[in-house]
N, C-alpha and C positions, 0 to 999 in steps of 0.2 A: 229712037225705039227703046235701047237698051238704057241708056240715059235718064229719061223718062220717068221708066222706072225703077231706077234705083234711088234719085231725086225722090219718089213717095214712100220708097221704101224705107229711107232717113229720114223723113219728116212722121211715118205712122210710128216708127221706131224711139221717136224723142217723145212722140204725145205719148207712147206708150211708156215710157221709163221717168218721164217727168210729170204730167195731167193726170193718169190714173189717182197712183197713189196720192198724193196729195188730196185729191175729191174720197177720195171713199176711206181718207183718216178725217176727212168734213161733216160727209153725209152718208156713208154707212156704207153697204154692198152698191156695185152697180150690175145690171141686166148683161149678159149678152149681147143683147139689140142694141141695147145703147150703146155699149163699146164701138157694135158695126157701124150704129148709127154716126157715131162718129168722126171713124174714119172715112163716111162718104162723104160727110160732107164738108170735112178736109181735104181731101183728094177733089172736091170740086171746085175750093173757092174762090164761094161768091162774092169775096171782096176783090176780085180783081176782075168780074168782069165787069164791062165798059155800060156806064149809065150814060144815057142821054141830057146836054149839059141842060136842056130847057124842057118841061113836059107839057104839053097845053091841057090832058085835061088827065083827073086820074092823082095818083100818090104821087109825093113827092120821092125822086129819085130816091135817096135816101133810102126810103122805107122799103122800097120794091127789092133791096139785097134780102129785109127780114123775111119778106112776103115770100122771094125765090126760094129761101131756107127753108119757111114752114112746106112748103110746095115738096120741095126734097124728100123732108122726113114723113110728110103723108105718104107719099107711092113710097115709100123704102117699109115704114110700119105697115100699111093694109102689102105689101110683099112679100113681107117674112111672119 
């Protein structure tokens, strides 16, 4: 468990040092809620969730990751 926490901590530290300063330079100030949402989405790692090889009905497998991210973002935004 300690290894997992240190891995998450390193990843979030890297995001904070590189991503946010560049984004703020381009887009202006970022709200605290959006910064926290970025941490949540980075922690969830939706890109590593295995997708079925073939889907019989519904959306194509690749678009399901985007839908998953939207559900996580909506849940986070309504809870904060």
